[in-house]
C-alpha positions as CSV (number, residue, x, y, z in Angstrom):
1,M,-0.1,-0.4,0.1
2,Q,2.7,2.4,0.8
3,N,4.5,1.4,-2.4
4,I,1.6,2.2,-4.5
5,G,1.4,5.8,-2.6
6,N,4.9,6.3,-3.3
7,L,4.3,5.1,-6.9
8,L,1.1,7.7,-7.0
9,K,3.4,10.7,-5.4
10,G,6.0,10.2,-8.4
11,K,3.4,10.1,-10.6
12,I,4.9,6.9,-12.2
13,A,2.5,5.1,-15.1
14,G,1.6,1.5,-14.7
15,P,-1.3,-0.6,-14.2
16,E,-1.2,-0.5,-10.0
17,T,-1.4,3.4,-10.1
18,G,-3.8,3.5,-13.2
19,I,-1.4,6.5,-14.9
20,E,-1.0,6.1,-18.7
21,I,1.3,8.0,-20.8
22,K,-0.6,9.4,-24.1
23,K,1.2,10.6,-26.9
24,S,1.1,14.2,-28.3
25,V,2.9,17.3,-29.8
26,C,3.1,20.8,-27.9
27,A,1.5,23.7,-30.1
28,I,2.7,26.5,-28.2
29,C,5.8,27.7,-30.2
30,D,7.0,26.2,-33.0
31,P,4.3,26.0,-35.5
32,M,5.8,23.9,-38.1
33,T,7.2,20.8,-36.5
34,Q,6.4,20.5,-32.7
35,C,8.2,19.0,-29.9
36,G,6.7,15.3,-28.8
37,L,4.9,15.1,-25.1
38,D,4.2,12.0,-23.1
39,L,1.2,13.2,-21.2
40,Y,0.4,11.2,-17.9
41,V,-3.3,10.8,-17.7
42,K,-5.0,9.6,-14.8
43,D,-8.7,9.4,-14.5
44,G,-9.1,11.9,-17.8
45,Q,-6.6,14.5,-16.2
46,V,-3.2,15.4,-17.5
47,I,-1.1,15.4,-14.2
48,K,2.3,15.3,-15.8
49,V,3.9,16.5,-18.9
50,E,7.3,15.1,-20.0
51,G,9.1,15.2,-23.7
52,S,9.0,12.3,-25.6
53,E,12.4,10.4,-26.3
54,E,10.7,8.7,-29.3
55,N,10.1,12.2,-30.9
56,P,13.1,12.3,-33.4
57,Y,12.8,15.9,-33.7
58,S,12.8,17.0,-29.7
59,K,14.3,13.9,-28.6
60,G,12.8,14.4,-25.0
61,S,13.5,17.7,-24.6
62,L,11.1,20.5,-23.8
63,C,11.5,24.7,-23.6
64,S,10.3,26.7,-20.6
65,K,6.9,26.8,-22.8
66,G,6.6,23.0,-23.6
67,A,7.0,22.4,-19.7
68,A,3.9,24.8,-18.9
69,N,1.5,22.9,-21.0
70,R,-0.5,21.8,-18.1
71,Q,-0.9,25.6,-17.2
72,Y,-1.7,25.7,-20.7
73,L,-4.3,23.2,-20.6
74,Y,-6.0,24.3,-17.5
75,S,-6.1,28.1,-17.4
76,E,-9.0,29.3,-16.2
77,E,-8.9,31.8,-19.0
78,R,-9.8,29.5,-21.6
79,I,-13.1,30.0,-23.6
80,R,-15.5,27.1,-22.5
81,T,-18.3,27.5,-24.2
82,P,-19.4,29.3,-27.5
83,L,-20.2,32.8,-27.2
84,K,-22.8,35.4,-28.7
85,R,-21.6,39.2,-27.8
86,V,-24.2,41.1,-25.9
87,G,-22.7,44.4,-25.4
88,P,-21.3,46.9,-27.5
89,K,-18.0,45.6,-28.9
90,G,-14.8,45.6,-27.0
91,S,-16.9,45.3,-23.9
92,G,-16.3,41.8,-23.5
93,T,-19.9,41.5,-22.9
94,F,-20.9,37.7,-24.3
95,Q,-23.6,35.2,-23.1
96,P,-22.9,31.4,-23.8
97,I,-25.1,30.0,-26.6
98,T,-25.2,26.4,-27.9
99,W,-22.7,25.1,-30.6
100,A,-26.0,24.6,-33.1
101,E,-27.1,28.3,-32.8
102,A,-23.3,29.5,-33.5
103,L,-23.0,27.3,-36.4
104,D,-26.3,28.1,-37.7
105,T,-25.8,31.8,-37.0
106,I,-22.4,31.4,-39.2
107,G,-24.0,30.0,-42.2
108,E,-26.7,32.3,-42.3
109,K,-24.3,35.3,-41.7
110,L,-22.0,34.0,-44.3
111,H,-24.5,33.1,-47.1
112,Q,-26.2,36.8,-46.7
113,A,-22.9,38.3,-47.5
114,K,-22.1,35.9,-50.1
115,V,-25.7,36.6,-51.8
116,E,-25.8,40.5,-51.5
117,T,-22.0,41.3,-52.0
118,G,-20.4,38.0,-53.2
119,P,-18.4,35.2,-51.7
120,E,-15.0,37.7,-51.7
121,S,-16.7,39.6,-49.2
122,V,-15.9,37.1,-46.5
123,V,-12.5,36.8,-45.5
124,F,-11.1,33.3,-44.1
125,F,-8.0,34.1,-41.5
126,A,-6.0,31.4,-40.1
127,G,-3.7,33.0,-37.1
128,Y,-1.8,30.8,-34.9
129,T,-1.1,27.6,-35.2
130,K,-1.2,26.5,-38.6
131,W,-2.0,22.7,-38.3
132,F,-5.5,23.3,-39.9
133,R,-4.6,25.9,-42.6
134,P,-5.2,23.0,-45.7
135,Y,-9.0,22.9,-43.9
136,L,-9.6,26.3,-43.7
137,K,-8.1,27.4,-47.1
138,R,-10.5,24.8,-48.9
139,L,-13.5,26.2,-46.8
140,A,-12.8,29.3,-48.3
141,H,-12.4,28.3,-52.0
142,S,-15.2,26.1,-52.2
143,F,-17.5,28.8,-50.4
144,G,-16.3,30.8,-53.3
145,S,-14.1,33.0,-51.5
146,P,-10.4,33.7,-52.7
147,N,-9.7,35.6,-49.6
148,Y,-8.0,32.8,-47.6
149,A,-5.4,35.1,-45.5
150,T,-2.8,34.2,-42.6
151,E,-0.5,35.6,-40.0
152,S,2.1,34.5,-42.6
153,S,1.4,38.0,-44.7
154,T,3.6,39.1,-41.9
155,C,5.6,36.0,-41.1
156,Y,7.5,33.4,-43.4
157,Q,6.0,34.0,-46.6
158,A,8.2,37.2,-47.4
159,M,11.2,34.8,-46.8
160,A,9.8,32.3,-49.0
161,M,8.9,35.0,-51.7
162,A,12.7,35.9,-51.9
163,Q,13.8,32.7,-52.3
164,R,11.0,31.9,-54.9
165,L,12.1,34.7,-56.8
166,V,16.0,33.5,-57.0
167,F,15.5,29.8,-57.1
168,G,11.6,29.0,-57.9
169,L,11.5,26.9,-55.0
170,P,13.1,27.5,-51.4
171,G,15.7,25.1,-50.1
172,G,16.1,24.8,-46.8
173,P,19.5,24.3,-44.7
174,D,21.3,20.9,-44.6
175,L,22.1,20.9,-41.1
176,P,23.6,17.5,-40.4
177,N,25.9,17.4,-43.6
178,T,27.1,21.3,-44.1
179,N,30.5,22.6,-43.1
180,C,29.7,26.0,-42.8
181,L,26.4,28.0,-41.7
182,L,25.7,31.6,-42.3
183,V,23.2,32.0,-39.9
184,W,21.3,35.4,-41.2
185,S,19.1,37.0,-38.3
186,S,17.7,33.8,-36.4
187,N,18.6,32.9,-32.6
188,P,17.2,29.4,-32.1
189,F,18.1,29.1,-28.7
190,H,15.5,31.6,-28.1
191,T,12.8,30.2,-31.0
192,N,13.5,26.6,-31.9
193,P,15.3,24.3,-29.4
194,G,15.4,21.4,-31.9
195,V,17.7,23.4,-34.3
196,A,19.3,24.9,-31.9
197,K,20.8,21.2,-30.7
198,A,21.6,20.8,-34.6
199,V,23.9,23.7,-34.3
200,L,25.7,22.5,-31.2
201,R,26.2,19.1,-32.8
202,G,27.7,20.9,-36.0
203,L,29.7,23.0,-34.0
204,K,31.1,19.9,-31.7
205,R,31.9,18.2,-34.8
206,G,34.0,21.2,-36.7
207,M,31.4,23.4,-38.2
208,K,32.1,26.7,-39.0
209,L,29.5,29.2,-38.0
210,I,28.8,32.8,-39.1
211,V,25.9,34.6,-37.6
212,V,24.7,38.0,-38.9
213,D,22.5,39.9,-35.9
214,P,22.1,43.0,-34.9
215,R,22.1,41.9,-31.4
216,Q,24.3,39.7,-29.4
217,T,22.6,36.7,-28.6
218,P,23.3,32.9,-27.7
219,T,24.0,32.1,-31.1
220,T,26.1,34.9,-32.0
221,S,28.1,33.9,-28.9
222,R,28.9,30.7,-30.2
223,A,29.8,32.1,-33.7
224,D,33.5,32.4,-35.5
225,I,32.1,35.4,-37.2
226,H,29.6,37.5,-35.8
227,L,28.6,40.4,-38.3
228,Q,26.7,42.9,-35.9
229,L,24.8,44.9,-38.7
230,R,22.5,48.1,-38.1
231,P,18.9,46.9,-38.4
232,G,17.8,47.1,-42.0
233,T,21.1,46.9,-44.2
234,D,21.4,43.4,-44.5
235,G,20.9,43.8,-48.2
236,A,23.9,45.9,-48.4
237,L,26.2,43.1,-46.2
238,A,25.4,40.8,-48.7
239,L,26.1,42.8,-51.6
240,S,29.2,43.8,-50.2
241,M,29.9,40.1,-49.5
242,A,29.2,39.4,-53.3
243,N,31.7,42.0,-54.1
244,V,34.2,39.9,-52.3
245,I,33.3,36.3,-53.7
246,I,33.0,37.5,-57.6
247,S,36.2,40.2,-57.3
248,E,38.6,37.5,-55.8
249,G,37.3,34.9,-58.1
250,L,35.6,32.6,-55.5
251,Y,32.6,32.1,-56.9
252,D,31.5,28.9,-58.6
253,K,32.0,29.7,-62.5
254,D,30.2,26.6,-64.1
255,F,27.2,27.1,-62.1
256,V,27.2,30.7,-62.3
257,A,27.7,30.1,-66.3
258,N,25.5,27.5,-67.1
259,Y,22.4,27.9,-64.7
260,T,22.0,31.5,-63.9
261,Y,20.3,34.3,-65.6
262,G,21.5,38.5,-65.1
263,F,24.9,37.5,-63.7
264,E,26.6,40.4,-65.8
265,E,23.9,43.1,-64.5
266,Y,24.6,41.9,-61.2
267,R,28.3,41.8,-61.4
268,A,28.3,45.4,-62.5
269,Y,25.9,46.1,-59.6
270,I,27.8,44.7,-56.9
271,Q,31.1,46.7,-58.1
272,T,29.5,49.8,-56.1
273,F,29.2,47.4,-52.9
274,P,33.3,47.2,-51.6
275,P,33.5,46.2,-48.1
276,A,34.8,49.7,-47.2
277,R,31.2,51.0,-48.8
278,G,29.8,47.9,-47.0
279,E,31.4,49.0,-43.5
280,E,30.0,52.5,-43.7
281,L,26.6,51.5,-44.8
282,T,26.1,48.1,-42.4
283,G,28.4,49.7,-39.1
284,V,30.0,45.8,-39.9
285,P,34.0,46.3,-40.2
286,A,35.6,45.8,-43.5
287,D,37.9,43.2,-42.4
288,K,35.0,41.1,-40.9
289,I,33.1,40.9,-44.2
290,V,36.2,39.9,-46.2
291,A,36.4,36.7,-43.4
292,A,33.2,36.2,-43.5
293,A,32.9,36.2,-47.4
294,R,35.6,34.2,-48.0
295,M,34.8,32.0,-45.4
296,F,31.5,30.9,-46.7
297,A,32.6,30.9,-50.7
298,T,35.9,28.5,-49.9
299,V,34.3,25.9,-46.9
300,K,32.5,23.4,-49.1
301,N,29.5,22.5,-48.4
302,A,27.9,25.9,-46.9
303,C,24.4,27.0,-46.4
304,I,22.7,29.8,-45.4
305,M,19.5,29.5,-42.4
306,P,17.0,32.0,-42.7
307,S,14.3,33.3,-40.5
308,S,11.0,34.0,-41.0
309,A,10.5,37.5,-40.2
310,P,13.4,39.6,-38.9
311,V,15.2,40.4,-42.4
312,V,12.0,40.7,-44.1
313,H,10.2,43.1,-41.7
314,H,11.9,46.1,-43.0
315,T,10.8,48.5,-45.8
316,N,13.1,47.3,-47.7
317,G,13.3,43.5,-46.9
318,L,12.2,41.7,-49.6
319,Q,15.5,43.1,-51.7
320,N,17.7,42.6,-48.7
321,Y,16.7,39.1,-49.0
322,R,16.9,38.3,-52.5
323,A,20.6,39.6,-52.3
324,V,21.0,37.1,-49.2
325,F,20.0,34.3,-51.2
326,M,22.0,34.7,-54.1
327,L,25.0,34.1,-52.0
328,V,23.9,30.2,-51.9
329,G,23.8,30.3,-55.8
330,L,26.5,32.2,-56.2
331,T,29.0,29.7,-54.1
332,G,27.1,26.4,-56.1
333,N,25.4,25.6,-52.4
334,Y,22.0,25.3,-54.0
335,D,20.4,21.7,-54.0
336,V,23.6,19.8,-52.7
337,K,24.4,18.0,-49.9
338,G,25.2,20.0,-46.8
339,G,23.8,23.3,-48.8
340,N,20.3,24.8,-49.0
341,L,18.3,21.5,-50.1
342,V,15.2,21.1,-52.2
343,N,13.0,18.9,-50.3
344,P,9.4,19.7,-50.8
345,P,7.0,20.2,-48.3
346,S,4.9,17.0,-47.7
347,F,2.1,19.1,-45.3
348,V,1.9,22.3,-43.6
349,Y,5.1,23.8,-45.1
350,Q,7.3,21.0,-44.0
351,A,8.8,18.3,-45.9
352,G,8.0,14.9,-44.4
353,N,9.7,12.7,-47.5
354,F,6.8,11.7,-49.1
355,A,4.2,12.8,-51.6
356,T,0.7,13.9,-50.6
357,R,-1.9,15.5,-52.4
358,E,-2.2,18.8,-50.1
359,H,-2.3,21.6,-52.7
360,E,-4.9,19.8,-54.8
361,F,-7.0,19.4,-51.6
362,E,-6.8,22.8,-50.5
363,Q,-7.2,24.6,-53.9
364,S,-10.8,23.3,-54.3
365,R,-11.6,26.3,-56.8
366,A,-9.4,27.8,-59.3
367,F,-8.4,31.4,-58.6
368,S,-9.6,32.2,-62.2
369,A,-12.8,31.2,-61.3
370,M,-12.7,33.9,-58.1
371,A,-12.5,37.7,-57.6
372,Q,-9.2,38.9,-57.4
373,R,-7.8,38.5,-53.7
374,I,-7.2,41.0,-51.2
375,G,-4.0,43.1,-52.1
376,A,-3.9,42.3,-55.8
377,E,-3.9,45.8,-56.9
378,E,-1.2,46.7,-54.3
379,F,0.9,44.0,-54.2
380,P,1.2,42.1,-57.4
381,V,4.2,39.9,-57.0
382,W,2.9,38.6,-53.5
383,M,-0.2,37.5,-55.7
384,D,2.4,35.6,-58.4
385,V,4.5,33.7,-55.7
386,A,3.2,33.9,-52.4
387,D,1.3,30.5,-52.0
388,G,-2.1,31.7,-52.9
389,Q,-2.9,33.5,-50.1
390,A,-4.2,37.2,-49.6
391,Q,-2.2,39.8,-48.3
392,A,-3.6,40.2,-44.8
393,M,-2.0,44.1,-44.2
394,S,-4.7,45.4,-47.0
395,I,-7.8,44.1,-45.4
396,P,-7.8,47.1,-42.9
397,D,-7.8,49.7,-46.0
398,Q,-10.2,47.3,-47.9
399,I,-13.0,47.3,-45.4
400,R,-12.7,51.1,-45.1
401,S,-12.6,51.7,-48.5
402,G,-14.7,49.0,-49.9
403,R,-12.4,48.9,-52.6
404,P,-12.2,47.5,-55.1
405,Y,-15.1,45.3,-52.9
406,P,-16.7,45.4,-49.5
407,I,-15.3,43.2,-47.0
408,R,-18.2,42.4,-45.1
409,A,-17.7,39.4,-42.6
410,I,-14.5,37.6,-41.2
411,L,-14.2,33.8,-40.1
412,A,-11.2,34.1,-37.9
413,F,-9.1,31.2,-36.4
414,G,-6.8,33.0,-34.0
415,M,-6.5,36.2,-35.1
416,N,-4.5,39.1,-33.3
417,F,-5.6,42.5,-34.6
418,R,-1.9,43.5,-33.0
419,M,0.1,41.8,-35.6
420,W,-0.8,44.8,-37.6
421,P,1.3,48.5,-37.7
422,D,-1.2,50.8,-36.6
423,S,-2.8,47.7,-34.3
424,L,-5.4,50.2,-33.0
425,G,-6.5,51.3,-36.5
426,M,-7.0,47.5,-37.4
427,R,-8.9,47.2,-34.3
428,R,-11.3,50.1,-35.5
429,S,-12.0,48.3,-38.8
430,L,-12.9,45.2,-37.2
431,E,-15.7,47.2,-35.6
432,D,-16.8,48.1,-38.9
433,L,-17.6,44.8,-39.6
434,D,-21.3,43.0,-40.2
435,F,-20.1,40.3,-38.9
436,L,-16.6,38.6,-37.0
437,V,-15.8,35.4,-35.6
438,N,-13.0,34.4,-33.7
439,V,-12.1,30.9,-32.9
440,D,-9.6,30.7,-29.9
441,V,-8.4,28.8,-27.0
442,F,-8.5,32.0,-25.0
443,M,-10.2,35.5,-24.3
444,T,-8.0,37.4,-26.5
445,E,-8.6,41.1,-26.5
446,T,-9.7,40.6,-30.7
447,C,-12.4,37.9,-29.1
448,K,-13.9,41.1,-27.3
449,Y,-14.6,42.9,-30.8
450,A,-16.0,39.7,-31.9
451,D,-20.0,39.3,-32.8
452,L,-19.3,35.3,-32.0
453,V,-16.4,33.3,-30.2
454,L,-16.1,29.8,-30.4
455,P,-14.0,28.0,-28.1
456,A,-11.0,26.0,-29.8
457,C,-9.3,22.9,-27.9
458,T,-5.3,22.6,-27.3
459,S,-3.0,19.8,-29.1
460,M,-3.5,17.5,-26.0
461,E,-7.2,17.6,-27.1
462,R,-7.6,17.1,-30.6
463,S,-6.2,14.6,-33.7
464,E,-3.7,16.0,-36.0
465,L,-1.6,15.3,-39.0
466,R,2.3,16.2,-38.3
467,C,5.5,15.3,-40.3
468,Y,9.4,16.1,-39.8
469,N,11.9,16.2,-42.3
470,M,13.8,13.3,-41.2
471,G,10.7,11.0,-42.8
472,Y,8.9,10.9,-40.0
473,V,5.2,11.4,-39.5
474,L,2.3,11.0,-36.6
475,Y,-1.2,11.3,-36.5
476,T,-1.9,12.4,-32.6
477,Q,-4.8,11.2,-31.0
478,P,-6.7,13.1,-27.8
479,A,-4.8,12.3,-24.6
480,I,-8.0,13.7,-23.0
481,P,-11.6,14.8,-24.4
482,P,-11.9,18.4,-25.0
483,L,-12.6,20.3,-21.8
484,Y,-15.5,22.2,-21.4
485,E,-17.2,22.8,-24.5
486,S,-14.1,23.5,-26.7
487,R,-13.7,21.7,-30.2
488,S,-11.1,20.8,-32.5
489,D,-10.7,23.5,-35.4
490,A,-10.5,21.1,-38.1
491,D,-14.2,20.0,-36.4
492,I,-15.3,23.6,-36.5
493,I,-14.4,23.7,-40.0
494,Y,-16.0,20.6,-41.1
495,A,-19.3,21.0,-39.2
496,L,-19.4,25.4,-40.9
497,A,-18.5,23.0,-44.1
498,E,-22.0,21.4,-44.1
499,R,-23.9,24.7,-43.7
500,L,-21.6,26.7,-46.3
501,C,-20.6,24.4,-49.3
502,P,-23.0,21.3,-48.7
503,E,-21.4,20.3,-52.3
504,D,-17.9,19.5,-51.2
505,A,-17.9,15.9,-51.4
506,L,-14.8,15.4,-49.6
507,F,-15.9,17.7,-46.7
508,R,-18.6,15.8,-46.6
509,A,-16.8,12.4,-46.5
510,G,-15.1,13.8,-42.9
511,Y,-11.8,14.8,-41.5
512,E,-10.0,11.6,-41.4
513,A,-11.5,11.0,-45.1
514,S,-10.1,14.0,-46.2
515,I,-6.6,13.4,-44.5
516,D,-6.7,9.8,-46.1
517,W,-7.5,11.3,-49.4
518,I,-4.4,13.5,-49.1
519,L,-1.8,10.8,-47.8
520,E,-3.3,8.3,-50.6
521,P,0.3,9.0,-53.3
522,S,2.2,8.1,-49.9
523,G,0.5,4.5,-49.1
524,M,0.1,5.8,-45.9
525,T,-3.2,5.6,-44.2
526,T,-4.5,7.2,-40.8
527,A,-5.7,3.9,-39.6
528,E,-2.2,2.6,-39.9
529,L,-0.4,5.8,-38.3
530,K,-3.0,5.2,-35.4
531,K,-1.2,2.2,-34.7
532,H,2.1,4.5,-33.9
533,P,0.8,6.8,-31.6
534,G,4.0,8.6,-30.9
535,G,4.8,8.7,-34.9
536,M,6.6,6.2,-37.4
537,F,9.4,6.6,-40.1
538,V,7.8,6.6,-43.3
539,P,7.7,3.6,-45.4
540,N,9.8,4.0,-48.1
541,P,10.8,7.6,-47.7
542,R,11.1,9.8,-50.9
543,I,14.9,9.9,-51.8
544,L,15.5,13.2,-54.0
545,P,18.4,14.1,-56.0
546,E,21.0,16.6,-55.5
547,R,21.4,19.4,-57.9
548,K,17.7,18.7,-59.7
549,Y,17.9,21.8,-61.4
550,E,20.5,20.0,-64.1
551,T,17.5,18.0,-65.7
552,G,14.1,19.8,-64.4
553,G,15.7,23.5,-64.7
554,F,14.9,26.1,-61.9
555,K,10.9,26.9,-61.3
556,T,11.4,30.7,-63.0
557,P,10.3,32.0,-65.7
558,S,13.6,32.0,-67.4
559,G,14.0,28.4,-66.2
560,K,17.2,29.6,-64.1
561,M,18.6,30.9,-60.9
562,E,17.6,34.5,-61.4
563,F,20.4,37.2,-60.0
564,V,17.6,39.5,-62.0
565,S,13.9,38.9,-61.6
566,T,11.9,38.2,-64.6
567,V,8.6,38.5,-61.9
568,I,9.6,41.6,-60.8
569,A,10.5,42.9,-64.1
570,R,7.1,43.0,-64.6
571,Y,6.2,45.7,-62.3
572,Q,9.3,47.9,-62.8
573,E,7.6,50.7,-63.2
574,R,6.6,50.9,-60.1
575,P,8.5,52.8,-57.3
576,G,10.8,50.0,-55.4
577,F,10.0,47.0,-58.0
578,D,14.2,46.8,-59.2
579,P,14.4,43.3,-61.1
580,L,18.3,43.8,-59.5
581,P,18.4,43.1,-55.6
582,V,18.8,47.2,-55.5
583,Y,19.8,48.4,-51.8
584,R,18.1,51.1,-50.4
585,P,18.1,52.3,-46.7
586,S,14.8,51.6,-44.5
587,K,12.2,54.4,-45.4
588,Y,12.5,55.8,-41.5
589,S,16.5,55.8,-41.2
590,R,18.8,58.0,-40.6
591,E,20.1,58.0,-44.3
592,A,16.7,58.1,-45.9
593,S,15.1,60.6,-43.2
594,P,17.8,62.5,-41.8
595,E,15.4,65.7,-40.6
596,L,13.5,62.8,-39.0
597,A,16.5,61.1,-37.3
598,R,17.3,64.5,-35.6
599,K,14.2,64.3,-33.6
600,Y,13.8,60.4,-33.5
601,P,17.6,59.6,-33.1
602,L,17.5,55.9,-32.0
603,I,16.5,52.6,-34.2
604,L,13.6,50.8,-32.9
605,N,14.2,47.5,-33.6
606,T,10.7,45.5,-32.6
607,G,9.6,41.5,-32.3
608,S,12.6,39.5,-30.8
609,R,11.7,36.5,-29.1
610,L,12.3,35.8,-25.0
611,P,12.8,31.8,-24.7
612,M,10.1,31.6,-22.1
613,F,7.0,33.9,-24.3
614,V,5.7,33.6,-28.1
615,H,3.4,36.2,-28.7
616,T,1.1,36.9,-26.6
617,R,0.4,33.3,-25.7
618,T,2.3,32.4,-22.7
619,Y,2.4,35.6,-20.7
620,R,-0.6,34.4,-18.8
621,L,1.1,31.2,-17.7
622,S,2.7,31.5,-13.9
623,W,5.9,29.6,-14.8
624,P,7.4,31.4,-18.0
625,S,6.4,34.7,-16.8
626,S,8.3,33.6,-13.3
627,L,11.2,33.2,-15.1
628,R,11.7,37.2,-16.1
629,P,9.3,40.0,-15.5
630,N,6.4,40.1,-17.7
631,H,5.8,44.0,-17.9
632,P,6.6,46.1,-20.7
633,S,10.1,46.8,-21.5
634,A,12.2,48.2,-23.7
635,D,16.4,46.6,-24.2
636,L,18.7,49.9,-24.3
637,N,22.6,49.6,-24.3
638,P,24.0,51.2,-21.1
639,V,25.9,53.7,-23.3
640,D,22.7,55.2,-24.4
641,A,21.5,54.9,-21.2
642,E,23.8,56.8,-19.8
643,A,23.6,59.4,-22.1
644,L,19.8,59.8,-21.5
645,G,20.4,59.8,-17.5
646,L,18.1,56.5,-17.5
647,R,19.0,53.5,-15.0
648,Q,17.1,50.2,-14.7
649,D,13.7,49.8,-14.7
650,D,13.1,53.7,-14.8
651,E,10.1,54.2,-17.0
652,V,10.2,55.9,-20.3
653,R,8.3,57.3,-23.0
654,L,9.4,55.6,-26.2
655,S,8.0,57.4,-29.2
656,T,7.8,57.3,-33.0
657,L,5.7,59.8,-35.4
658,M,2.6,57.8,-34.7
659,G,2.7,58.3,-31.2
660,A,4.0,56.9,-27.7
661,I,4.2,54.4,-25.4
662,R,5.1,54.0,-21.6
663,V,7.6,51.2,-20.9
664,K,10.2,50.1,-18.3
665,V,13.7,50.4,-19.0
666,N,16.1,47.0,-19.6
667,L,20.0,47.7,-19.7
668,T,21.8,45.3,-21.8
669,Q,24.8,44.9,-23.8
670,M,22.8,42.5,-25.9
671,V,21.7,45.8,-27.8
672,Q,24.0,48.0,-29.9
673,P,24.3,51.5,-28.9
674,G,21.6,53.4,-31.1
675,M,19.4,51.0,-30.7
676,V,16.1,50.0,-28.9
677,C,14.9,46.6,-29.2
678,M,11.3,46.4,-27.9
679,Y,9.2,42.8,-27.5
680,H,5.9,42.4,-28.9
681,G,2.9,41.0,-27.2
682,F,2.1,43.2,-24.3
683,G,-1.5,44.6,-24.3
684,Q,-0.5,47.3,-22.2
685,A,2.2,48.9,-24.2
686,D,1.4,47.6,-27.9
687,V,4.8,48.7,-29.8
688,N,3.2,47.9,-32.9
689,E,0.8,50.6,-32.2
690,L,3.8,52.7,-33.1
691,F,4.2,51.9,-36.9
692,E,2.2,53.6,-39.5
693,K,-0.2,51.3,-41.0
694,D,1.2,51.9,-44.5
695,Y,5.0,51.3,-43.2
696,L,5.2,48.4,-45.8
697,D,7.6,46.9,-47.9
698,P,6.2,47.8,-51.5
699,I,6.8,44.4,-53.0
700,S,6.0,41.9,-49.9
701,G,3.9,44.1,-47.9
702,F,5.4,42.8,-44.8
703,P,5.7,45.8,-41.9
704,G,9.1,47.7,-41.4
705,F,8.5,46.5,-37.5
706,K,12.6,45.8,-37.5
707,S,13.9,49.5,-38.4
708,A,11.9,52.8,-37.8
709,L,12.7,56.0,-35.7
710,C,12.2,56.6,-32.1
711,S,13.0,58.4,-29.2
712,V,13.6,57.8,-25.5
713,E,12.8,59.9,-22.8
714,K,12.5,59.7,-18.8
715,V,8.5,59.8,-17.4
């Protein structure tokens, strides 16, 4: 008896204790791969969470966010039932309703908008997370709306666009085999522990590491060379490195001669970026630029590890990243072992080494049979290469203007209006809608402006298909039934499909039948995957050859890697649409706006992550919040703080042209002098309010969150 008591106290699984271990994945932060979870369940409750050792990506480890999954699951802030707003928008006054009433109301309202102003007047929006996106995209198109939009309008897509414009298909870093890794503004030790471990393994076997980052981070501390540039000058740095590689004859002459387009124009352009000018523009010493260029070009093979947002969160961001990715082709490191390998995604952006029909599933109606997408007039290149999405940054303007057609309603999953620059302007636009639905786990600020709020469950309470780039796949099962009246996002989508597009045969067949249809080319089924609750390695994994371009060409209009973009050339009469990766300083920078810089002398750089927080999701959890005070704060270098008469935790007014917020000062050497770093996600001091709605990259539409001008003064 005493022994059983000790086993129960230790939460040891087994028949004696009645504790079972259920397999799942953590969906709190990494939206692409996700760490494996071992959930200890007793009497229908999760009593302990550990990392799953059999998961080949996370291998038993969990970060501080993942360790807090029980707090996430059992948070008092979870939405428990469908809710109907009965007070003014923003008041948070709701009354519970049944699922039947909620779903019927959504069906009626969206059909009304479709009849009166066309299906395009309804937006289907996917925020966080990403796992349900193929089903929501299909729902939008089967309904007849081209306007499927996601948070990737400010994350990932512009980085992928830059690669597509250069190569046609993105290539990911082959971390296990590379001998030289160039990390361009990413800090996986705070954002992706699985990748951080891969970097450490590489360093242990002798891999060279170059890191480009304006800040000092755990990643830069391990670098052979840290190129600490000024925010927004990435393009100038890449062009200066190319100058060294070409002028010293270090480029891959065979690749350039046979597989590239526009090299001579590119070669002529980079002549204006010698290392000395690179230093002038970026702040990186010329000798470091030379050393990094030589290392990247001569160590074989080498690859670039990009980030989803930092480089493209500038008003010159897409051109900057085009210049960066050209270094891969210039050195012959595209689609080779140890370089940037092309491994097409199997499901939800992630390679799994098996074929699927994901694209055919989600694109149930051709774009030619629908109205033009939101943002088509402002961002034509986005429409050409951005993976079939509307550009969500254009949503608030189109709601207000009604041009080229009205936006009446939004069906949103995990929408956060604070994602937009001029976030309060986006909130006011949401108030102008006839009808807004938001599905979420927690009662967020955006939910308070919705007409209906639907409760979503967590990853521990649902089934979802996941794959990993080492050829691993799993189809999770609920560890416990959904708490309260919450439902899986996919279940909500399929229930709405009955009302919005009953003629859709795959929706009628059901969720698992749809997954089986998607998986059909792989030979796998949900029935087989259920036999492996923790996942399994893919049978007969797809083995792709290197240098696929030698036989199939590049998926660009020219069929080659493009130093001069034939896509951008279609629109080159527009300001900023240069076929070459022309470097221009950020719109609000000391170089481009010297008068403004006199009033706002510091560079504002926002959105970097802390290891215990992701967006707004984990601020509400006590374990992550205990690791760092979660009051709004701005990072300043002690040199700037001394000049401004500031000390640690002083309250300051952080100001831009748009306005000001009050935050506390955090003094740190991680930030270089002349720079202010502000984390996002604080509702009480939202830094995105300080950016104009049109402070955007002209090609991608991405906001310039990483470089603006600001001032700091003590309150």
